[in-house]
VEXVO-418286 format. One record per residue: residue number from 1; x negated, y, z negated of N, C-alpha, C in turn; residue in three letters. Coordinates in steps of 0.1 Angstrom, whole numbers, plus 2048, in hexadecimal, padded with zeros to 3 digits. Each point is the difference from the previous one (the first is absolute). Layout:
! residues N
pos;n_x;n_y;n_z;ca_x;ca_y;ca_z;c_x;c_y;c_z;code
NUM;X;Y;Z;X;Y;Z;X;Y;Z;ALA
...
This chain:
! residues 216
pos;n_x;n_y;n_z;ca_x;ca_y;ca_z;c_x;c_y;c_z;code
1;81C;99B;7BE;7FD;801;7F5;809;80A;7F7;MET
2;805;7FC;7F5;809;80D;7F8;7F9;802;7F4;ALA
3;800;80A;7FD;7FC;809;7F3;80A;806;7F7;SER
4;7FF;7FB;7F4;80F;80B;7F9;7FC;80C;800;PRO
5;80C;808;800;7FD;810;804;800;806;7F1;ARG
6;808;7F9;7F4;800;805;7F4;80B;808;7FD;GLY
7;80E;801;809;80C;805;802;808;7F5;7FC;ASN
8;808;7FC;7F8;80C;7F7;7FD;7FA;7F5;80A;GLY
9;7F7;7F8;7FF;7FC;7F1;803;7FD;804;814;GLY
10;807;80A;804;7FF;802;80E;7EE;7FD;808;LEU
11;801;7FD;808;7F3;7FB;804;801;804;811;GLN
12;7F0;807;801;7FC;807;80C;7F5;7F3;807;VAL
13;800;7FC;80C;7F4;7FE;807;7F2;808;804;THR
14;7F8;7F8;800;7F6;808;805;800;806;80C;ASP
15;808;7FD;808;7FF;807;80E;80B;80C;7FF;ASP
16;80B;800;7F4;806;80C;7FD;7F9;805;7FB;ALA
17;7F7;7FD;7F6;7F5;80A;7FF;7FA;809;807;ARG
18;7FE;7F7;80B;7F3;80B;806;808;804;807;LEU
19;80A;7FD;806;80B;80C;80A;803;80E;7F7;GLU
20;804;7FC;7F3;801;809;7F7;7F7;80D;7FE;ILE
21;7F2;7F8;800;7F2;806;7FD;800;80C;810;ALA
22;801;7F7;80C;801;804;809;80B;812;808;ARG
23;807;7FC;7F8;80A;807;802;7FF;80E;7F8;LEU
24;7F8;7FC;7F3;7FB;80C;7F6;7F7;803;80A;GLU
25;7F5;7FD;804;7F4;807;809;807;809;80A;VAL
26;80B;7F7;807;803;809;80F;804;80A;7FD;SER
27;80B;804;7F4;803;80B;7FB;7F6;80D;800;ARG
28;7F2;7FC;7F8;7FC;807;7FE;7F6;806;812;HIS
29;7FD;7F6;805;7FD;804;80E;807;807;809;ALA
30;80F;7FE;7FC;80C;806;80C;7FE;810;7F6;ALA
31;800;801;7FA;800;80E;7F7;7F1;80A;805;ARG
32;7F6;7F5;7FD;7F1;809;808;805;800;810;LEU
33;803;7F7;807;7FF;805;810;808;80B;800;PHE
34;80B;800;7FA;80A;80C;801;7FD;80F;7FA;TRP
35;7F6;7FF;7F5;7FA;80C;7FD;7F2;804;808;GLU
36;7F8;7F7;803;7F1;801;804;800;7FD;80C;LYS
37;807;7FA;808;802;7F8;80E;7F8;7F1;800;GLY
38;802;7FA;80D;7F9;7F1;7FA;7F6;800;807;PHE
39;7F5;80A;807;7F3;800;802;7F8;806;7F1;ASP
40;807;806;7FC;7FC;80C;7F3;7FE;7F1;7F6;ALA
41;807;7FB;804;804;7F5;7F0;7F6;7F2;802;THR
42;7F9;800;7F4;7F6;7F2;800;806;7F4;7F8;SER
43;7F9;7F7;801;802;7F6;7FA;7FF;804;7F6;GLY
44;7F3;807;7F8;7FF;800;7F4;80A;808;7FB;ASN
45;806;80D;808;808;806;7F7;812;7FC;7FE;ASP
46;7FE;7F6;80A;80B;7F2;7FB;801;7FB;7F5;ILE
47;7F1;7F9;7FB;7FB;7F9;7F8;802;80C;7F2;ALA
48;7FD;809;803;7FE;80A;7F3;80D;804;7FD;ALA
49;80A;800;805;80C;806;7FE;808;7F4;7FB;ALA
50;7FB;7F5;806;80B;7F6;7F7;7F9;7F9;7F5;ALA
51;7F2;803;7FD;7FB;7FB;7F1;7FD;7F5;801;GLY
52;7F8;7F9;810;7FB;7F4;802;7F2;800;809;ILE
53;7F9;7F8;803;7F4;800;807;802;803;810;SER
54;7F8;805;803;804;803;811;7FC;7EF;806;THR
55;7F6;7F7;7F9;806;7F4;802;80C;7FB;805;ARG
56;807;803;7F4;80C;7F7;7FA;808;809;80E;THR
57;802;809;801;805;80A;80D;7FE;7F3;80C;VAL
58;7F9;800;803;7FB;7F5;80F;800;7F4;7FE;TRP
59;802;7F9;7F6;806;7F5;7FB;810;7FB;802;ARG
60;809;80E;7FC;80C;7FF;804;800;805;80D;TYR
61;7F7;807;808;807;801;80A;7F5;800;80D;PHE
62;805;7FC;80F;7F9;801;807;7FC;80C;808;ARG
63;804;80A;7FE;7FA;80F;805;80C;80A;7F8;SER
64;7F8;80A;801;802;80D;7F9;80D;7FE;803;LYS
65;807;807;80F;80B;803;804;80C;7F4;7F7;GLU
66;7F9;7F3;800;808;7FA;7F8;807;7FE;7F6;ALA
67;7F4;809;7F8;808;802;7F1;80B;807;7FC;CYS
68;806;803;80F;810;804;7FC;808;7F9;802;VAL
69;7FE;7F5;807;808;7F5;805;80A;7FE;7F2;GLU
70;7FA;7FC;7F2;80F;7F9;7FA;807;80C;7FA;PRO
71;7FC;80D;803;80D;80C;7FB;809;7FF;80E;VAL
72;7FE;802;80C;806;800;80A;80A;7F0;800;LEU
73;7F9;7F5;801;806;7F9;801;808;7FE;7F2;LYS
74;800;7FE;7F1;809;802;7F6;80E;809;806;VAL
75;7FA;80C;803;810;806;804;805;7F9;80E;SER
76;7FC;7F9;808;805;7FC;80C;80A;7F3;7F9;GLU
77;7F6;7F9;7FA;808;7F4;7FB;80C;800;7FB;LEU
78;7FF;80A;7F7;80E;804;7F4;809;801;809;ARG
79;800;80B;808;810;7FE;80A;800;7F1;806;PHE
80;7F6;7FB;805;803;7F2;805;80B;7F6;7F8;ALA
81;7F8;803;7F2;806;7F6;7FA;80E;807;7F8;VAL
82;803;80C;803;810;803;800;80A;7FB;808;LEU
83;7F6;807;80A;808;7F4;80F;805;7F3;7FD;LEU
84;7F4;7F6;7F8;803;7F2;7FF;810;802;7F5;GLY
85;7FF;809;7F9;80B;7FB;7F4;810;80A;809;GLU
86;800;7FE;80D;80A;804;808;80C;7F5;802;TRP
87;80B;806;7F7;809;7F5;800;806;7FF;814;PRO
88;804;7F2;7FF;802;7FD;80D;811;80A;805;LYS
89;808;801;7F3;80D;804;803;800;80E;7FF;THR
90;7F2;806;803;801;80F;801;7F6;806;80C;GLU
91;805;80B;807;7FA;80A;80D;7F2;803;7F8;SER
92;7F6;800;80B;7F0;809;7FB;80A;80D;7F7;ILE
93;80A;80A;804;802;80B;800;805;7FE;7EE;GLU
94;808;7F9;7FE;809;7FA;7F3;7F6;7FC;7F7;GLN
95;7F7;7F7;803;7F7;7FB;7F5;7F3;80A;7FE;TYR
96;7FC;809;80B;7F5;80F;7FA;809;806;7F8;LEU
97;80F;804;803;805;80B;7FA;7FE;801;7F2;ALA
98;805;7F1;7FC;800;7FD;7F2;7F2;7FF;7F8;ARG
99;7F6;7FB;809;7F1;7FC;7F9;7F8;807;803;SER
100;801;80A;804;7F4;80A;805;7FA;808;7F4;VAL
101;809;805;7FB;805;809;7F2;7F6;7FB;7FB;THR
102;800;7F3;7F7;7FB;7F9;7FA;7F1;7FE;7FF;ALA
103;7FC;7FD;80C;7F4;7FB;804;7F9;80C;805;PHE
104;805;80B;805;7F8;80D;7FF;7FB;806;7F3;VAL
105;806;7FC;7F8;7FF;809;7EC;7F5;7F8;7F9;SER
106;7FE;7EF;80A;7F4;7FE;7F7;7F0;804;800;ASP
107;7FC;802;7F2;7F8;807;7FE;7F3;7FA;807;GLU
108;7FF;7F4;800;7F4;7FF;80A;801;800;80B;ALA
109;80D;802;80F;805;800;807;7FB;810;802;PHE
110;805;809;7FB;7FE;80D;7FF;7F0;806;802;ILE
111;7F8;7FB;7F8;7F4;7FF;7FB;7F5;7FC;80C;ARG
112;806;7F1;807;7F7;7FC;808;809;805;813;ASP
113;80C;804;801;805;803;80A;7F8;812;803;SER
114;7FC;806;7F6;7F8;80B;805;7F5;7FD;801;ILE
115;7FE;7FA;7FD;7ED;800;806;800;7F8;80B;ALA
116;80B;7F7;801;801;7FA;810;808;809;80A;ALA
117;806;80C;7FD;802;809;80B;7F6;80C;801;VAL
118;7F6;801;7F6;7F5;807;803;7F6;7F8;80A;ARG
119;7FE;7F2;803;7FA;7FB;802;806;801;80D;ILE
120;80D;7FC;803;804;802;80D;7FD;80E;807;LEU
121;806;809;7FA;802;810;803;7ED;804;806;ALA
122;7FA;7FA;7FC;7EE;805;807;7F9;7F5;806;ILE
123;80B;7F8;807;7F9;7F1;80A;7FF;809;80C;LEU
124;809;80D;804;7F4;806;80D;7F6;807;7FC;HIS
125;7F9;7FF;7F6;7F3;808;800;7F9;7F3;7F7;ARG
126;803;7F6;800;7FA;7F6;7FA;805;7F0;800;GLU
127;7F7;7FD;813;809;7F7;804;7FD;7F3;7FC;PRO
128;7F2;802;7F8;7F6;7F6;7F8;80C;7F3;7FA;ALA
129;80C;80E;7F9;806;7F8;7F7;80D;7F8;804;LEU
130;802;802;80F;80B;7FB;802;803;7F1;802;ARG
131;7EF;7FC;801;7FF;7EC;7FF;807;7FC;7F4;SER
132;802;80B;7F3;802;7F9;7F5;810;804;800;ALA
133;805;809;807;810;805;802;805;7EE;808;TRP
134;7F9;7FD;809;808;7F8;806;7FB;7F1;7FF;LEU
135;7F5;7FF;7F7;803;7F3;7F3;80B;801;7F8;MET
136;804;80A;7FC;80A;802;7F4;813;7FA;80D;ALA
137;7FB;807;808;810;7FF;808;802;7F0;805;CYS
138;7F0;7FC;7FE;803;7EF;809;804;7FB;7F1;HIS
139;7FF;801;7F5;803;7F8;7F7;80D;801;7FC;ALA
140;803;80D;800;80E;808;801;808;7F2;809;ALA
141;800;7FE;810;801;7F8;809;804;7F2;801;GLU
142;7F8;7FA;7F4;7FC;7F3;7FF;80E;801;7F2;MET
143;7FD;805;7FA;80F;7FF;7F4;80F;801;80D;GLU
144;7FD;80C;809;80E;802;803;806;7F1;807;LEU
145;7F5;7FC;805;806;7F2;80B;807;7F8;7F7;ARG
146;7FF;7FC;7F1;80A;7FB;7F7;80B;805;802;GLY
147;805;80E;7FD;80A;807;7FE;807;7FB;80D;VAL
148;7F7;807;80D;80B;7FE;80B;803;7F4;7FF;ILE
149;7F7;7F2;802;803;7F4;800;80B;7F9;7F9;ALA
150;803;804;7F8;80B;800;7F2;80B;809;807;ASP
151;801;809;805;80D;805;804;801;7FC;810;ARG
152;7F7;7FC;803;807;7FD;810;800;7F0;7FF;ALA
153;7FE;7F7;7F7;800;7F3;800;7F5;7FA;808;ALA
154;7F8;804;801;7F3;7F7;807;7F3;800;7F8;GLN
155;7F6;7F8;808;7F5;802;7FA;7F6;80B;7FE;SER
156;7FC;800;7F4;7F5;80E;800;7F7;7FE;80E;ALA
157;7FC;7F4;805;7F7;802;807;806;7FC;813;GLU
158;80B;804;802;808;800;806;7F9;80D;80C;ASP
159;7FD;801;80D;7FC;80A;802;809;80B;800;PHE
160;80D;800;802;809;80A;800;800;807;7F4;GLU
161;801;7F7;7F2;7FC;804;7F7;7F2;80C;7FA;VAL
162;7F9;7F8;808;7F3;807;7FC;7FE;80F;80B;ARG
163;809;803;80B;801;807;80A;805;808;7F8;LEU
164;810;800;7F8;803;80A;7F9;7FA;805;7F6;CYS
165;7F7;7FC;7F5;7F6;802;7F8;7F9;80C;804;ALA
166;7F9;7FB;80A;7F8;80B;808;807;80B;806;ALA
167;80A;801;804;806;80A;806;804;806;7F5;SER
168;803;7FC;7F6;806;806;7F4;7F4;80B;7F9;ILE
169;7F8;7F6;7FF;7F4;805;7F6;7F9;80D;80A;THR
170;802;7FA;80A;7F8;80D;809;808;80F;800;ALA
171;80F;7FE;803;807;80A;7F8;7FC;803;7F7;ALA
172;802;7FD;7F8;7FE;807;7F1;7F3;804;7F9;MET
173;7F5;7FC;809;7F9;801;7FB;7FA;814;80C;ARG
174;805;801;80A;804;80C;804;80A;80C;7FC;LEU
175;80A;7FA;7F9;80A;808;7F4;7F4;801;7F5;VAL
176;7FA;7FD;7FC;7F6;802;7F1;7F6;806;809;ASP
177;7FB;802;808;7F3;808;805;806;810;802;GLU
178;80E;801;806;805;80E;805;804;801;7F6;GLU
179;807;7FC;7F4;803;807;7F6;7F7;807;7F9;ILE
180;7F9;7F5;7F9;7F4;803;7FA;7F4;80E;806;SER
181;801;7FE;80D;7FB;80D;805;805;80D;7FF;ALA
182;80C;7FA;7FF;80B;80F;805;800;804;7ED;ALA
183;7FE;7F8;7F5;803;805;7F5;7F3;803;7F8;VAL
184;7F5;7FE;80A;7F3;803;7F9;7FC;80D;806;ILE
185;7FD;7FE;80C;7FB;80B;80D;80B;808;802;ASN
186;807;7FD;7FD;80D;80B;80A;804;807;7F4;ASP
187;805;7FC;7F4;807;806;7F7;80B;7FC;801;GLY
188;809;7F6;808;80D;7FC;7FF;802;7FD;7F3;VAL
189;80E;7FD;800;80C;7FD;7F5;805;7F5;802;GLN
190;7FE;7F4;7FF;805;7F5;801;808;7FD;7F4;VAL
191;80D;7FB;803;808;7F9;7F2;7FD;7F2;801;SER
192;800;7F9;7F5;801;7F1;802;80B;7FD;806;SER
193;809;805;802;80E;7FE;808;7FB;804;811;GLU
194;7FC;808;801;7FB;800;80E;7F2;7F5;805;GLU
195;7FA;7FF;7FA;7F3;7F4;7FD;808;7F4;805;ALA
196;808;7FE;7FA;80A;7EE;801;807;801;807;THR
197;805;80A;804;809;801;80F;7F8;7FC;80B;ALA
198;7F3;809;7FD;7F5;802;80F;7FA;7EE;802;ARG
199;800;7FC;7F3;7FA;7EF;7FD;80D;7F7;808;ILE
200;80D;804;7FC;809;7F6;802;804;802;811;ILE
201;7FF;80C;805;800;801;80F;7F4;7F9;807;SER
202;7F7;7FF;7FA;7F3;7FC;806;800;7EF;7FE;ALA
203;806;7FF;7F5;804;7F0;800;805;7FB;80B;ILE
204;80C;804;801;80F;7FD;808;7FD;803;810;ARG
205;7F4;80D;805;7FC;7FD;808;7F5;7F9;808;GLY
206;7F9;7FA;7F6;7F7;7F6;802;803;7F4;801;ALA
207;809;7FA;7F9;805;7F1;7F9;808;7FB;810;ALA
208;7F7;7F7;806;801;7F8;80B;808;7F6;800;THR
209;806;7FB;7ED;808;7F4;7FB;80D;809;7F8;LEU
210;80F;7FA;803;808;808;7F8;800;7FB;7F1;PRO
211;7F7;809;7FB;7FE;7FE;7F1;802;809;7F9;ILE
212;806;80E;802;804;80B;7F9;80D;800;7FE;CYS
213;80A;7FC;805;80E;803;7F9;800;7EF;7F6;ASP
214;809;7FF;7FC;807;7F7;7F7;7FF;7F2;804;ALA
215;7FA;7F7;7FD;7FF;7F1;808;806;7F8;7F9;VAL
216;805;7F0;805;807;7F7;7FB;7F7;7F5;800;THR
Protein backbone atom coordinates (compact mmCIF):
# COMPACT_ATOMS: atom_id res chain seq x y z
CA MET A 1 0.00 0.00 0.00
CA ALA A 2 1.36 3.42 -0.95
CA SER A 3 0.70 6.62 0.93
CA PRO A 4 1.27 10.22 -0.17
CA ARG A 5 4.48 11.70 1.12
CA GLY A 6 3.46 15.28 0.59
CA ASN A 7 6.56 16.15 -1.43
CA GLY A 8 5.93 16.86 -5.07
CA GLY A 9 3.51 13.98 -5.36
CA LEU A 10 6.12 11.39 -4.35
CA GLN A 11 4.76 8.34 -2.60
CA VAL A 12 6.27 5.96 -0.12
CA THR A 13 4.98 2.50 0.73
CA ASP A 14 4.03 1.46 4.23
CA ASP A 15 6.93 -1.01 4.19
CA ALA A 16 9.31 1.82 3.32
CA ARG A 17 7.89 3.94 6.13
CA LEU A 18 8.48 1.08 8.54
CA GLU A 19 12.08 0.66 7.38
CA ILE A 20 12.71 4.40 7.78
CA ALA A 21 11.27 4.28 11.30
CA ARG A 22 13.34 1.20 12.17
CA LEU A 23 16.50 2.89 10.89
CA GLU A 24 15.89 5.95 13.07
CA VAL A 25 15.47 3.76 16.15
CA SER A 26 18.54 1.78 15.13
CA ARG A 27 20.64 4.94 15.08
CA HIS A 28 19.64 5.67 18.66
CA ALA A 29 20.35 2.09 19.71
CA ALA A 30 23.79 2.16 18.09
CA ARG A 31 24.65 5.38 19.92
CA LEU A 32 23.50 3.98 23.27
CA PHE A 33 25.36 0.69 22.82
CA TRP A 34 28.49 2.69 22.03
CA GLU A 35 28.09 5.10 24.95
CA LYS A 36 26.71 2.79 27.65
CA GLY A 37 27.47 -0.72 26.44
CA PHE A 38 25.07 -3.40 25.28
CA ASP A 39 24.26 -4.90 28.68
CA ALA A 40 23.75 -1.50 30.32
CA THR A 41 21.26 -0.39 27.66
CA SER A 42 17.64 -1.45 28.03
CA GLY A 43 14.72 -1.47 25.67
CA ASN A 44 13.30 1.36 27.76
CA ASP A 45 16.48 3.39 27.14
CA ILE A 46 16.20 2.88 23.39
CA ALA A 47 12.52 3.79 23.42
CA ALA A 48 13.14 6.97 25.42
CA ALA A 49 15.97 8.07 23.12
CA ALA A 50 13.84 7.44 20.02
CA GLY A 51 10.71 9.03 21.49
CA ILE A 52 8.57 5.93 21.12
CA SER A 53 7.07 3.35 23.44
CA THR A 54 9.00 0.29 24.57
CA ARG A 55 6.24 -1.82 23.04
CA THR A 56 6.98 -0.22 19.68
CA VAL A 57 10.67 -1.07 20.02
CA TRP A 58 9.80 -4.75 20.41
CA ARG A 59 7.31 -4.52 17.58
CA TYR A 60 10.10 -3.27 15.33
CA PHE A 61 12.81 -5.67 16.54
CA ARG A 62 12.90 -9.31 17.62
CA SER A 63 15.67 -8.73 20.19
CA LYS A 64 17.86 -6.02 21.69
CA GLU A 65 20.87 -6.90 19.54
CA ALA A 66 18.69 -6.76 16.42
CA CYS A 67 18.12 -3.05 17.10
CA VAL A 68 21.40 -2.22 15.34
CA GLU A 69 20.72 -4.36 12.27
CA PRO A 70 19.23 -1.53 10.17
CA VAL A 71 22.13 0.89 10.66
CA LEU A 72 24.64 -1.87 9.91
CA LYS A 73 22.59 -3.13 6.99
CA VAL A 74 22.12 0.26 5.35
CA SER A 75 25.86 0.91 5.44
CA GLU A 76 26.63 -2.44 3.80
CA LEU A 77 23.84 -2.17 1.25
CA ARG A 78 24.93 1.29 0.13
CA PHE A 79 28.25 -0.17 -0.97
CA ALA A 80 26.54 -3.14 -2.62
CA VAL A 81 24.33 -0.70 -4.52
CA LEU A 82 27.43 1.25 -5.55
CA LEU A 83 28.90 -1.95 -6.99
CA GLY A 84 25.61 -2.52 -8.76
CA GLU A 85 26.34 0.59 -10.85
CA TRP A 86 29.80 -0.68 -11.84
CA PRO A 87 30.09 -0.49 -15.66
CA LYS A 88 31.28 -3.61 -17.42
CA THR A 89 33.79 -1.49 -19.33
CA GLU A 90 35.74 -0.64 -16.17
CA SER A 91 37.90 -2.58 -13.74
CA ILE A 92 37.16 -2.42 -10.03
CA GLU A 93 40.09 -0.02 -9.60
CA GLN A 94 38.88 2.33 -12.34
CA TYR A 95 35.33 2.37 -11.09
CA LEU A 96 36.00 2.93 -7.40
CA ALA A 97 38.71 5.52 -8.12
CA ARG A 98 36.14 7.79 -9.75
CA SER A 99 33.06 6.96 -7.69
CA VAL A 100 34.09 6.41 -4.09
CA THR A 101 34.87 10.07 -3.29
CA ALA A 102 31.30 11.20 -3.92
CA PHE A 103 30.03 8.07 -2.20
CA VAL A 104 31.88 8.70 1.08
CA SER A 105 30.99 12.40 1.01
CA ASP A 106 27.27 11.70 1.33
CA GLU A 107 25.97 13.05 4.65
CA ALA A 108 23.80 10.02 5.38
CA PHE A 109 26.69 7.70 4.53
CA ILE A 110 29.01 9.50 6.93
CA ARG A 111 26.51 9.48 9.79
CA ASP A 112 25.58 5.84 9.46
CA SER A 113 29.13 4.74 8.73
CA ILE A 114 30.37 6.29 11.96
CA ALA A 115 27.65 4.44 13.87
CA ALA A 116 28.49 1.18 12.09
CA VAL A 117 32.25 1.56 12.61
CA ARG A 118 31.72 2.09 16.33
CA ILE A 119 29.60 -1.05 16.58
CA LEU A 120 32.19 -3.10 14.69
CA ALA A 121 34.93 -1.76 16.93
CA ILE A 122 33.24 -3.09 20.06
CA LEU A 123 32.32 -6.54 18.73
CA HIS A 124 35.21 -8.05 20.67
CA ARG A 125 33.63 -6.99 23.96
CA GLU A 126 29.97 -7.05 22.87
CA PRO A 127 29.71 -10.44 21.08
CA ALA A 128 25.90 -10.36 21.20
CA LEU A 129 26.02 -7.71 18.48
CA ARG A 130 27.81 -10.00 16.03
CA SER A 131 24.55 -11.65 15.01
CA ALA A 132 23.23 -8.28 13.82
CA TRP A 133 26.44 -7.68 11.88
CA LEU A 134 26.24 -11.08 10.20
CA MET A 135 22.63 -10.41 9.20
CA ALA A 136 23.72 -7.13 7.61
CA CYS A 137 26.52 -8.89 5.73
CA HIS A 138 24.07 -11.52 4.51
CA ALA A 139 21.83 -8.80 3.06
CA ALA A 140 24.82 -7.34 1.20
CA GLU A 141 25.76 -10.80 -0.06
CA MET A 142 22.31 -11.23 -1.59
CA GLU A 143 22.75 -7.94 -3.46
CA LEU A 144 26.23 -8.90 -4.63
CA ARG A 145 24.90 -12.04 -6.28
CA GLY A 146 23.16 -9.90 -8.88
CA VAL A 147 26.26 -7.79 -9.51
CA ILE A 148 28.46 -10.85 -9.95
CA ALA A 149 25.91 -12.68 -12.09
CA ASP A 150 25.69 -9.72 -14.45
CA ARG A 151 29.46 -9.40 -14.85
CA ALA A 152 29.96 -13.15 -15.17
CA ALA A 153 26.98 -13.61 -17.53
CA GLN A 154 25.54 -16.29 -15.28
CA SER A 155 22.44 -16.78 -13.18
CA ALA A 156 22.43 -15.34 -9.68
CA GLU A 157 21.37 -18.79 -8.49
CA ASP A 158 24.37 -20.59 -9.99
CA PHE A 159 26.61 -22.14 -7.35
CA GLU A 160 29.70 -20.40 -8.75
CA VAL A 161 28.00 -17.00 -8.41
CA ARG A 162 26.78 -17.70 -4.89
CA LEU A 163 30.23 -18.93 -3.90
CA CYS A 164 31.87 -15.80 -5.31
CA ALA A 165 29.40 -13.54 -3.49
CA ALA A 166 29.95 -15.37 -0.22
CA SER A 167 33.72 -15.20 -0.60
CA ILE A 168 33.77 -11.48 -1.41
CA THR A 169 31.35 -10.68 1.40
CA ALA A 170 33.50 -12.56 3.92
CA ALA A 171 36.61 -10.71 2.75
CA MET A 172 34.92 -7.32 2.94
CA ARG A 173 33.55 -8.16 6.38
CA LEU A 174 37.07 -8.86 7.60
CA VAL A 175 38.37 -5.60 6.12
CA ASP A 176 35.52 -3.63 7.70
CA GLU A 177 36.17 -5.17 11.10
CA GLU A 178 39.94 -4.64 10.96
CA ILE A 179 39.71 -1.02 9.80
CA SER A 180 37.03 -0.23 12.39
CA ALA A 181 39.08 -1.73 15.22
CA ALA A 182 42.24 0.04 14.06
CA VAL A 183 40.57 3.45 13.80
CA ILE A 184 38.45 3.34 16.96
CA ASN A 185 40.44 1.15 19.31
CA ASP A 186 44.01 1.89 18.23
CA GLY A 187 43.68 5.45 16.94
CA VAL A 188 45.11 4.59 13.52
CA GLN A 189 44.47 7.11 10.75
CA VAL A 190 43.05 5.40 7.66
CA SER A 191 42.31 7.59 4.64
CA SER A 192 39.47 6.84 2.26
CA GLU A 193 42.10 6.03 -0.37
CA GLU A 194 43.75 3.48 1.91
CA ALA A 195 40.41 1.95 2.87
CA THR A 196 39.40 1.74 -0.79
CA ALA A 197 42.70 0.09 -1.72
CA ARG A 198 42.20 -2.54 0.98
CA ILE A 199 38.65 -3.20 -0.16
CA ILE A 200 39.79 -3.57 -3.77
CA SER A 201 42.55 -5.95 -2.71
CA ALA A 202 40.07 -7.98 -0.68
CA ILE A 203 37.59 -8.17 -3.56
CA ARG A 204 40.28 -9.21 -6.03
CA GLY A 205 41.73 -11.77 -3.65
CA ALA A 206 38.36 -13.27 -2.79
CA ALA A 207 36.70 -13.26 -6.22
CA THR A 208 36.32 -16.81 -7.50
CA LEU A 209 35.04 -15.60 -10.88
CA PRO A 210 36.80 -13.21 -13.32
CA ILE A 211 34.73 -10.11 -12.53
CA CYS A 212 37.30 -7.55 -11.36
CA ASP A 213 38.58 -6.47 -14.77
CA ALA A 214 36.55 -5.00 -17.59
CA VAL A 215 34.24 -7.60 -19.09
CA THR A 216 32.59 -7.83 -22.48
